[in-house]
ROVEX-529818 format. One record per atom (N, C-alpha, C): chain; residue in one letter; x, y, z. Coordinates in steps of 0.2 Angstrom, whole numbers, plus 5000, padded with zeros to 4 digits. Each point is the difference from the previous one (the first is absolute). Example, Ala and Ser with C-alpha at 12.3 -4.5 7.8 and 13.67 -1.06 7.14 Angstrom:
2
+--------+--------+------+------+------+
! chaine ! residu !   xx !   yy !   zz !
+--------+--------+------+------+------+
!      A !      a ! 5066 ! 4972 ! 5039 !
!      A !      a ! 4996 ! 5006 ! 5000 !
!      A !      a ! 5004 ! 5006 ! 5000 !
!      A !      s ! 4998 ! 5005 ! 4996 !
!      A !      s ! 5004 ! 5006 ! 5001 !
!      A !      s ! 4996 ! 5005 ! 5003 !
+--------+--------+------+------+------+
// end
This chain:
139
+--------+--------+------+------+------+
! chaine ! residu !   xx !   yy !   zz !
+--------+--------+------+------+------+
!      A !      m ! 4906 ! 5106 ! 5134 !
!      A !      m ! 5000 ! 4995 ! 4995 !
!      A !      m ! 5005 ! 5002 ! 4995 !
!      A !      t ! 5004 ! 4996 ! 4997 !
!      A !      t ! 5005 ! 5002 ! 4995 !
!      A !      t ! 4997 ! 4998 ! 4993 !
!      A !      a ! 5002 ! 5004 ! 4995 !
!      A !      a ! 4997 ! 4998 ! 4993 !
!      A !      a ! 5003 ! 4994 ! 4998 !
!      A !      a ! 4996 ! 4996 ! 4996 !
!      A !      a ! 5002 ! 4993 ! 4998 !
!      A !      a ! 5005 ! 5002 ! 4994 !
!      A !      i ! 5005 ! 4996 ! 4999 !
!      A !      i ! 5005 ! 5000 ! 4995 !
!      A !      i ! 4997 ! 4996 ! 4994 !
!      A !      h ! 5000 ! 5004 ! 4994 !
!      A !      h ! 4999 ! 4996 ! 4994 !
!      A !      h ! 5004 ! 5003 ! 4995 !
!      A !      q ! 5005 ! 4997 ! 4997 !
!      A !      q ! 5004 ! 5002 ! 4995 !
!      A !      q ! 5001 ! 4995 ! 4994 !
!      A !      e ! 4999 ! 5002 ! 4994 !
!      A !      e ! 5001 ! 4995 ! 4994 !
!      A !      e ! 5006 ! 5002 ! 4996 !
!      A !      f ! 5003 ! 4996 ! 4998 !
!      A !      f ! 5006 ! 5001 ! 4995 !
!      A !      f ! 4999 ! 4995 ! 4994 !
!      A !      v ! 5000 ! 5003 ! 4994 !
!      A !      v ! 5000 ! 4996 ! 4994 !
!      A !      v ! 5007 ! 5000 ! 4997 !
!      A !      l ! 5003 ! 4994 ! 5000 !
!      A !      l ! 5007 ! 4999 ! 4999 !
!      A !      l ! 5002 ! 5001 ! 4992 !
!      A !      w ! 4999 ! 5006 ! 4997 !
!      A !      w ! 5002 ! 5000 ! 4993 !
!      A !      w ! 5007 ! 5000 ! 4999 !
!      A !      d ! 5004 ! 5003 ! 5005 !
!      A !      d ! 5008 ! 5000 ! 4999 !
!      A !      d ! 5003 ! 5000 ! 5007 !
!      A !      g ! 5007 ! 5000 ! 5000 !
!      A !      g ! 5004 ! 5000 ! 5006 !
!      A !      g ! 4999 ! 5006 ! 5004 !
!      A !      g ! 4998 ! 5006 ! 4998 !
!      A !      g ! 4999 ! 5005 ! 5004 !
!      A !      g ! 4994 ! 4999 ! 5005 !
!      A !      v ! 4995 ! 4997 ! 4997 !
!      A !      v ! 4994 ! 4999 ! 5004 !
!      A !      v ! 5002 ! 4994 ! 5006 !
!      A !      w ! 5004 ! 4996 ! 4998 !
!      A !      w ! 5002 ! 4994 ! 5004 !
!      A !      w ! 5004 ! 5003 ! 5006 !
!      A !      s ! 5004 ! 5005 ! 4999 !
!      A !      s ! 5004 ! 5004 ! 5005 !
!      A !      s ! 4995 ! 5003 ! 5005 !
!      A !      k ! 4995 ! 5003 ! 4997 !
!      A !      k ! 4995 ! 5004 ! 5005 !
!      A !      k ! 4997 ! 4995 ! 5004 !
!      A !      l ! 4998 ! 4994 ! 4997 !
!      A !      l ! 4996 ! 4995 ! 5004 !
!      A !      l ! 5005 ! 4997 ! 5006 !
!      A !      v ! 5006 ! 4999 ! 4998 !
!      A !      v ! 5005 ! 4998 ! 5005 !
!      A !      v ! 5001 ! 5005 ! 5006 !
!      A !      e ! 5001 ! 5006 ! 4998 !
!      A !      e ! 5000 ! 5006 ! 5005 !
!      A !      e ! 4994 ! 5000 ! 5004 !
!      A !      f ! 4994 ! 5000 ! 4997 !
!      A !      f ! 4994 ! 5000 ! 5004 !
!      A !      f ! 5000 ! 4994 ! 5005 !
!      A !      v ! 5001 ! 4994 ! 4998 !
!      A !      v ! 5000 ! 4994 ! 5005 !
!      A !      v ! 5005 ! 5001 ! 5005 !
!      A !      k ! 5006 ! 5002 ! 4998 !
!      A !      k ! 5005 ! 5001 ! 5006 !
!      A !      k ! 4999 ! 5005 ! 5005 !
!      A !      a ! 4996 ! 5006 ! 4997 !
!      A !      a ! 4998 ! 5005 ! 5005 !
!      A !      a ! 4994 ! 4999 ! 5004 !
!      A !      t ! 4996 ! 4995 ! 4998 !
!      A !      t ! 4994 ! 4999 ! 5003 !
!      A !      t ! 4999 ! 4994 ! 5004 !
!      A !      a ! 5003 ! 4995 ! 4998 !
!      A !      a ! 4999 ! 4993 ! 5003 !
!      A !      a ! 5003 ! 4999 ! 5007 !
!      A !      p ! 5006 ! 5003 ! 5001 !
!      A !      p ! 5002 ! 4999 ! 5007 !
!      A !      p ! 4996 ! 5003 ! 5005 !
!      A !      s ! 4998 ! 5006 ! 5000 !
!      A !      s ! 4996 ! 5003 ! 5005 !
!      A !      s ! 4993 ! 4997 ! 5001 !
!      A !      l ! 4997 ! 4998 ! 4994 !
!      A !      l ! 4994 ! 4996 ! 5001 !
!      A !      l ! 5000 ! 4993 ! 5003 !
!      A !      a ! 5006 ! 4997 ! 4998 !
!      A !      a ! 5001 ! 4993 ! 5004 !
!      A !      a ! 5001 ! 5001 ! 5007 !
!      A !      d ! 5004 ! 5006 ! 5002 !
!      A !      d ! 5001 ! 5001 ! 5007 !
!      A !      d ! 4993 ! 5001 ! 5004 !
!      A !      k ! 4995 ! 5003 ! 4996 !
!      A !      k ! 4993 ! 5001 ! 5003 !
!      A !      k ! 4996 ! 4994 ! 5000 !
!      A !      g ! 5002 ! 4995 ! 4997 !
!      A !      g ! 4996 ! 4994 ! 5000 !
!      A !      g ! 4995 ! 5000 ! 4994 !
!      A !      t ! 5001 ! 5004 ! 4996 !
!      A !      t ! 4996 ! 5001 ! 4994 !
!      A !      t ! 5004 ! 5000 ! 4994 !
!      A !      p ! 5003 ! 4994 ! 4998 !
!      A !      p ! 5004 ! 4999 ! 4994 !
!      A !      p ! 4998 ! 5003 ! 4994 !
!      A !      l ! 5004 ! 5002 ! 4995 !
!      A !      l ! 4998 ! 5002 ! 4994 !
!      A !      l ! 4998 ! 4994 ! 4995 !
!      A !      r ! 4995 ! 5000 ! 4997 !
!      A !      r ! 4998 ! 4995 ! 4996 !
!      A !      r ! 5002 ! 5002 ! 4992 !
!      A !      v ! 5003 ! 4995 ! 4997 !
!      A !      v ! 5002 ! 5001 ! 4993 !
!      A !      v ! 4996 ! 4995 ! 4996 !
!      A !      i ! 4997 ! 5003 ! 4995 !
!      A !      i ! 4996 ! 4995 ! 4995 !
!      A !      i ! 5003 ! 5002 ! 4993 !
!      A !      v ! 5002 ! 4994 ! 4997 !
!      A !      v ! 5003 ! 5001 ! 4993 !
!      A !      v ! 4995 ! 4997 ! 4995 !
!      A !      t ! 4998 ! 5004 ! 4995 !
!      A !      t ! 4996 ! 4997 ! 4995 !
!      A !      t ! 5002 ! 5003 ! 4993 !
!      A !      e ! 4997 ! 4997 ! 4995 !
!      A !      e ! 5002 ! 5004 ! 4993 !
!      A !      e ! 4995 ! 5005 ! 4999 !
!      A !      e ! 5002 ! 5005 ! 4996 !
!      A !      e ! 4995 ! 5006 ! 4998 !
!      A !      e ! 4995 ! 4997 ! 4996 !
!      A !      e ! 4994 ! 5001 ! 5001 !
!      A !      e ! 4994 ! 4999 ! 4996 !
!      A !      e ! 4996 ! 5006 ! 4998 !
!      A !      l ! 4999 ! 5000 ! 4994 !
!      A !      l ! 4996 ! 5006 ! 4997 !
!      A !      l ! 4993 ! 4999 ! 5002 !
!      A !      d ! 4996 ! 5006 ! 5002 !
!      A !      d ! 4993 ! 5000 ! 5002 !
!      A !      d ! 4996 ! 4998 ! 4993 !
!      A !      r ! 4994 ! 4997 ! 5001 !
!      A !      r ! 4996 ! 4998 ! 4995 !
!      A !      r ! 4999 ! 5006 ! 4995 !
!      A !      l ! 4998 ! 4999 ! 4994 !
!      A !      l ! 4999 ! 5006 ! 4995 !
!      A !      l ! 4993 ! 5001 ! 4999 !
!      A !      d ! 4998 ! 5006 ! 4999 !
!      A !      d ! 4994 ! 5002 ! 4998 !
!      A !      d ! 4997 ! 4996 ! 4995 !
!      A !      v ! 5004 ! 4998 ! 4995 !
!      A !      v ! 4997 ! 4996 ! 4994 !
!      A !      v ! 4998 ! 4993 ! 5002 !
!      A !      q ! 5003 ! 4998 ! 5005 !
!      A !      q ! 4999 ! 4993 ! 5003 !
!      A !      q ! 4993 ! 5001 ! 5004 !
!      A !      i ! 4999 ! 5005 ! 5003 !
!      A !      i ! 4993 ! 5001 ! 5003 !
!      A !      i ! 4994 ! 5001 ! 4995 !
!      A !      r ! 5002 ! 5004 ! 4995 !
!      A !      r ! 4995 ! 5001 ! 4995 !
!      A !      r ! 4998 ! 4993 ! 4997 !
!      A !      y ! 5005 ! 4996 ! 4998 !
!      A !      y ! 4999 ! 4993 ! 4997 !
!      A !      y ! 4996 ! 4996 ! 5005 !
!      A !      y ! 5002 ! 5000 ! 5006 !
!      A !      y ! 4997 ! 4995 ! 5005 !
!      A !      y ! 4993 ! 5002 ! 5001 !
!      A !      f ! 4998 ! 5006 ! 5001 !
!      A !      f ! 4993 ! 5002 ! 5001 !
!      A !      f ! 4996 ! 5001 ! 4994 !
!      A !      g ! 5003 ! 5003 ! 4994 !
!      A !      g ! 4997 ! 5001 ! 4994 !
!      A !      g ! 4999 ! 4994 ! 4996 !
!      A !      i ! 5004 ! 4995 ! 5000 !
!      A !      i ! 5000 ! 4994 ! 4996 !
!      A !      i ! 4998 ! 4994 ! 5004 !
!      A !      t ! 5005 ! 4998 ! 5005 !
!      A !      t ! 4999 ! 4994 ! 5003 !
!      A !      t ! 4994 ! 5000 ! 5005 !
!      A !      v ! 4999 ! 5004 ! 5004 !
!      A !      v ! 4995 ! 5000 ! 5005 !
!      A !      v ! 4993 ! 5002 ! 4996 !
!      A !      k ! 5000 ! 5004 ! 4995 !
!      A !      k ! 4994 ! 5002 ! 4996 !
!      A !      k ! 4998 ! 4994 ! 4997 !
!      A !      t ! 5004 ! 4996 ! 4996 !
!      A !      t ! 4998 ! 4994 ! 4997 !
!      A !      t ! 4997 ! 4995 ! 5004 !
!      A !      i ! 5003 ! 4999 ! 5006 !
!      A !      i ! 4998 ! 4995 ! 5005 !
!      A !      i ! 4993 ! 5002 ! 5002 !
!      A !      a ! 4999 ! 5006 ! 5002 !
!      A !      a ! 4993 ! 5003 ! 5002 !
!      A !      a ! 4995 ! 4999 ! 4994 !
!      A !      e ! 5002 ! 5001 ! 4994 !
!      A !      e ! 4995 ! 4999 ! 4994 !
!      A !      e ! 4999 ! 4993 ! 4999 !
!      A !      q ! 5004 ! 4995 ! 5001 !
!      A !      q ! 4999 ! 4993 ! 4997 !
!      A !      q ! 4999 ! 4995 ! 5006 !
!      A !      a ! 5002 ! 5001 ! 5006 !
!      A !      a ! 5000 ! 4995 ! 5005 !
!      A !      a ! 4993 ! 5000 ! 5003 !
!      A !      w ! 4998 ! 4994 ! 5002 !
!      A !      w ! 4994 ! 4999 ! 5003 !
!      A !      w ! 5001 ! 4995 ! 5006 !
!      A !      i ! 4998 ! 5002 ! 5006 !
!      A !      i ! 5001 ! 4995 ! 5006 !
!      A !      i ! 4992 ! 4999 ! 5003 !
!      A !      n ! 4998 ! 4994 ! 5000 !
!      A !      n ! 4994 ! 4998 ! 5002 !
!      A !      n ! 4994 ! 5004 ! 4997 !
!      A !      g ! 5001 ! 5001 ! 4993 !
!      A !      g ! 4995 ! 5004 ! 4997 !
!      A !      g ! 5000 ! 5007 ! 5001 !
!      A !      r ! 5005 ! 5003 ! 5002 !
!      A !      r ! 5001 ! 5007 ! 5002 !
!      A !      r ! 5006 ! 5003 ! 4997 !
!      A !      q ! 5000 ! 5006 ! 4998 !
!      A !      q ! 5006 ! 5004 ! 4998 !
!      A !      q ! 5002 ! 5005 ! 5005 !
!      A !      f ! 5006 ! 5002 ! 5001 !
!      A !      f ! 5003 ! 5005 ! 5005 !
!      A !      f ! 5003 ! 5005 ! 4996 !
!      A !      d ! 5000 ! 5006 ! 5003 !
!      A !      d ! 5004 ! 5006 ! 4997 !
!      A !      d ! 5007 ! 5000 ! 5001 !
!      A !      k ! 5004 ! 5004 ! 4997 !
!      A !      k ! 5007 ! 5001 ! 5001 !
!      A !      k ! 5002 ! 5000 ! 5007 !
!      A !      d ! 4997 ! 5004 ! 5004 !
!      A !      d ! 5002 ! 5001 ! 5007 !
!      A !      d ! 5000 ! 4994 ! 5004 !
!      A !      a ! 4995 ! 4996 ! 4999 !
!      A !      a ! 4999 ! 4993 ! 5003 !
!      A !      a ! 5005 ! 4996 ! 4998 !
!      A !      w ! 5001 ! 4999 ! 4993 !
!      A !      w ! 5005 ! 4996 ! 4998 !
!      A !      w ! 5007 ! 5002 ! 5002 !
!      A !      h ! 5002 ! 5006 ! 5000 !
!      A !      h ! 5007 ! 5002 ! 5002 !
!      A !      h ! 5001 ! 4998 ! 5007 !
!      A !      e ! 4995 ! 5001 ! 5005 !
!      A !      e ! 5001 ! 4998 ! 5007 !
!      A !      e ! 5001 ! 4993 ! 5000 !
!      A !      e ! 4996 ! 4996 ! 4997 !
!      A !      e ! 5000 ! 4993 ! 5000 !
!      A !      e ! 5007 ! 4997 ! 4997 !
!      A !      l ! 5002 ! 5003 ! 4995 !
!      A !      l ! 5007 ! 4998 ! 4997 !
!      A !      l ! 5006 ! 5002 ! 5004 !
!      A !      a ! 4999 ! 5006 ! 5003 !
!      A !      a ! 5006 ! 5002 ! 5004 !
!      A !      a ! 5000 ! 4996 ! 5006 !
!      A !      k ! 4995 ! 4998 ! 5003 !
!      A !      k ! 5000 ! 4995 ! 5006 !
!      A !      k ! 5003 ! 4993 ! 4998 !
!      A !      m ! 4998 ! 4998 ! 4994 !
!      A !      m ! 5003 ! 4994 ! 4997 !
!      A !      m ! 5007 ! 5000 ! 4999 !
!      A !      f ! 5003 ! 5005 ! 4997 !
!      A !      f ! 5006 ! 5000 ! 4997 !
!      A !      f ! 5005 ! 5004 ! 5003 !
!      A !      l ! 4998 ! 5005 ! 5004 !
!      A !      l ! 5005 ! 5004 ! 5003 !
!      A !      l ! 5001 ! 4998 ! 5008 !
!      A !      p ! 5006 ! 5001 ! 5003 !
!      A !      p ! 5001 ! 4997 ! 5006 !
!      A !      p ! 4996 ! 5005 ! 5006 !
!      A !      t ! 4998 ! 4997 ! 5005 !
!      A !      t ! 4997 ! 5004 ! 5006 !
!      A !      t ! 5005 ! 5001 ! 5005 !
!      A !      r ! 4999 ! 5005 ! 5004 !
!      A !      r ! 5004 ! 5001 ! 5006 !
!      A !      r ! 4996 ! 5001 ! 5006 !
!      A !      e ! 5002 ! 4998 ! 5006 !
!      A !      e ! 4997 ! 5002 ! 5006 !
!      A !      e ! 5001 ! 5007 ! 5003 !
!      A !      i ! 4995 ! 5003 ! 5002 !
!      A !      i ! 5000 ! 5007 ! 5003 !
!      A !      i ! 4997 ! 4999 ! 5006 !
!      A !      v ! 5003 ! 5003 ! 5005 !
!      A !      v ! 4997 ! 5000 ! 5007 !
!      A !      v ! 4997 ! 5007 ! 5001 !
!      A !      t ! 4994 ! 5001 ! 5001 !
!      A !      t ! 4997 ! 5006 ! 5001 !
!      A !      t ! 5001 ! 5003 ! 5007 !
!      A !      p ! 4999 ! 5006 ! 5001 !
!      A !      p ! 5001 ! 5003 ! 5007 !
!      A !      p ! 4996 ! 4997 ! 5005 !
!      A !      s ! 4994 ! 4997 ! 4998 !
!      A !      s ! 4996 ! 4996 ! 5005 !
!      A !      s ! 5002 ! 4993 ! 5001 !
!      A !      g ! 5006 ! 4998 ! 4997 !
!      A !      g ! 5003 ! 4993 ! 5001 !
!      A !      g ! 4997 ! 4995 ! 4995 !
!      A !      e ! 4995 ! 5002 ! 4996 !
!      A !      e ! 4998 ! 4995 ! 4995 !
!      A !      e ! 5005 ! 4999 ! 4994 !
!      A !      i ! 5000 ! 4994 ! 4998 !
!      A !      i ! 5005 ! 4998 ! 4995 !
!      A !      i ! 4996 ! 4999 ! 4994 !
!      A !      v ! 5002 ! 5004 ! 4995 !
!      A !      v ! 4996 ! 5000 ! 4993 !
!      A !      v ! 5005 ! 4998 ! 4995 !
!      A !      l ! 4997 ! 4996 ! 4995 !
!      A !      l ! 5004 ! 4998 ! 4994 !
!      A !      l ! 4998 ! 5005 ! 4995 !
!      A !      k ! 5005 ! 5003 ! 4997 !
!      A !      k ! 5000 ! 5005 ! 4995 !
!      A !      k ! 5003 ! 4998 ! 4994 !
!      A !      r ! 4996 ! 5000 ! 4994 !
!      A !      r ! 5003 ! 4998 ! 4994 !
!      A !      r ! 5005 ! 5006 ! 4997 !
!      A !      s ! 5005 ! 4997 ! 4996 !
!      A !      s ! 5004 ! 5005 ! 4997 !
!      A !      s ! 4997 ! 5005 ! 4995 !
!      A !      s ! 5003 ! 5005 ! 4998 !
!      A !      s ! 4997 ! 5005 ! 4996 !
!      A !      s ! 5003 ! 5001 ! 4993 !
!      A !      v ! 4997 ! 5002 ! 4995 !
!      A !      v ! 5003 ! 5001 ! 4994 !
!      A !      v ! 5001 ! 5008 ! 4999 !
!      A !      a ! 4999 ! 5003 ! 5005 !
!      A !      a ! 5001 ! 5008 ! 5000 !
!      A !      a ! 5008 ! 5001 ! 4999 !
!      A !      r ! 5001 ! 5006 ! 4998 !
!      A !      r ! 5007 ! 5003 ! 4999 !
!      A !      r ! 5004 ! 4999 ! 5006 !
!      A !      g ! 5006 ! 4997 ! 5000 !
!      A !      g ! 5004 ! 4999 ! 5006 !
!      A !      g ! 4999 ! 4994 ! 5003 !
!      A !      h ! 4995 ! 4996 ! 4998 !
!      A !      h ! 4999 ! 4994 ! 5004 !
!      A !      h ! 5001 ! 4993 ! 4996 !
!      A !      i ! 5002 ! 5001 ! 4994 !
!      A !      i ! 5001 ! 4994 ! 4996 !
!      A !      i ! 5005 ! 5002 ! 4994 !
!      A !      s ! 5004 ! 4995 ! 4999 !
!      A !      s ! 5006 ! 5001 ! 4995 !
!      A !      s ! 4997 ! 4999 ! 4993 !
!      A !      v ! 5004 ! 5002 ! 4995 !
!      A !      v ! 4998 ! 4998 ! 4993 !
!      A !      v ! 5000 ! 4993 ! 4999 !
!      A !      k ! 5005 ! 4996 ! 5002 !
!      A !      k ! 5000 ! 4993 ! 5000 !
!      A !      k ! 4994 ! 4997 ! 5003 !
!      A !      r ! 4999 ! 5002 ! 5006 !
!      A !      r ! 4994 ! 4996 ! 5004 !
!      A !      r ! 4994 ! 5002 ! 4997 !
!      A !      m ! 4999 ! 5006 ! 4997 !
!      A !      m ! 4993 ! 5002 ! 4997 !
!      A !      m ! 4999 ! 4996 ! 4993 !
!      A !      a ! 5006 ! 4999 ! 4997 !
!      A !      a ! 4999 ! 4995 ! 4994 !
!      A !      a ! 4999 ! 4993 ! 5001 !
!      A !      q ! 5003 ! 4998 ! 5006 !
!      A !      q ! 4998 ! 4993 ! 5002 !
!      A !      q ! 4993 ! 4999 ! 5002 !
!      A !      f ! 4998 ! 5005 ! 5004 !
!      A !      f ! 4993 ! 5000 ! 5002 !
!      A !      f ! 4995 ! 5000 ! 4995 !
!      A !      t ! 5001 ! 5004 ! 4995 !
!      A !      t ! 4996 ! 5001 ! 4994 !
!      A !      t ! 5000 ! 4993 ! 4996 !
!      A !      q ! 5005 ! 4997 ! 4999 !
!      A !      q ! 5001 ! 4994 ! 4997 !
!      A !      q ! 4996 ! 4994 ! 5004 !
!      A !      e ! 5001 ! 5000 ! 5006 !
!      A !      e ! 4996 ! 4995 ! 5004 !
!      A !      e ! 4993 ! 5001 ! 5000 !
!      A !      v ! 4997 ! 5006 ! 5000 !
!      A !      v ! 4993 ! 5002 ! 4999 !
!      A !      v ! 4998 ! 4998 ! 4994 !
!      A !      e ! 5003 ! 5001 ! 4994 !
!      A !      e ! 4998 ! 4998 ! 4994 !
!      A !      e ! 5000 ! 4992 ! 4999 !
!      A !      a ! 5005 ! 4997 ! 5003 !
!      A !      a ! 5000 ! 4993 ! 4999 !
!      A !      a ! 4994 ! 4997 ! 5004 !
!      A !      y ! 4999 ! 5002 ! 5006 !
!      A !      y ! 4994 ! 4998 ! 5004 !
!      A !      y ! 4993 ! 5001 ! 4996 !
!      A !      a ! 5000 ! 5006 ! 4997 !
!      A !      a ! 4994 ! 5002 ! 4997 !
!      A !      a ! 4998 ! 4996 ! 4994 !
!      A !      t ! 5006 ! 4998 ! 4996 !
!      A !      t ! 4999 ! 4996 ! 4994 !
!      A !      t ! 4999 ! 4993 ! 5002 !
!      A !      s ! 5003 ! 4997 ! 5005 !
!      A !      s ! 5000 ! 4993 ! 5001 !
!      A !      s ! 4994 ! 4998 ! 5005 !
!      A !      e ! 4998 ! 5005 ! 5004 !
!      A !      e ! 4995 ! 4998 ! 5005 !
!      A !      e ! 4993 ! 5004 ! 4999 !
!      A !      l ! 5000 ! 5005 ! 4996 !
!      A !      l ! 4994 ! 5004 ! 4999 !
!      A !      l ! 4998 ! 5000 ! 4993 !
!      A !      g ! 5004 ! 4997 ! 4995 !
!      A !      g ! 4999 ! 5000 ! 4993 !
!      A !      g ! 5000 ! 5007 ! 4996 !
!      A !      v ! 5004 ! 5005 ! 5003 !
!      A !      v ! 5001 ! 5006 ! 4997 !
!      A !      v ! 5004 ! 5000 ! 4995 !
!      A !      v ! 4999 ! 5003 ! 4994 !
!      A !      v ! 5004 ! 5000 ! 4994 !
!      A !      v ! 5003 ! 5008 ! 5000 !
!      A !      f ! 5006 ! 5000 ! 5000 !
!      A !      f ! 5003 ! 5007 ! 4999 !
!      A !      f ! 5003 ! 5000 ! 4992 !
!      A !      e ! 4998 ! 5006 ! 4997 !
!      A !      e ! 5002 ! 5001 ! 4993 !
!      A !      e ! 5005 ! 5005 ! 4999 !
+--------+--------+------+------+------+
// end
């Protein structure tokens, strides 16, 4: 079994662009001949979420919801709220387990799994929901 190819290029300048073109020219033809063409995905660079965003989300947003929100006469802790809110506002993806079971897995706010922009959007969605649907007041 051959090693999978994974190469990333961030196009800051023309020098990097040249390296990308060289890589594709050197790699693509032989892969196509084998019936396994090279896949190229183009996306804009996104910064990983910041620690300050996580501190705010858990330390202010989720903590405030856990302190103020009541559902059917009951309050829930921060872990329960985070799980519920992540299921509500973060996308899920299908994972096929080795046994063939298809499992829906929610996205994560862990480092490397969510961008600065998406973390900010997620926090805003959570706070809007908590305010309008749960009566939570953020100060």
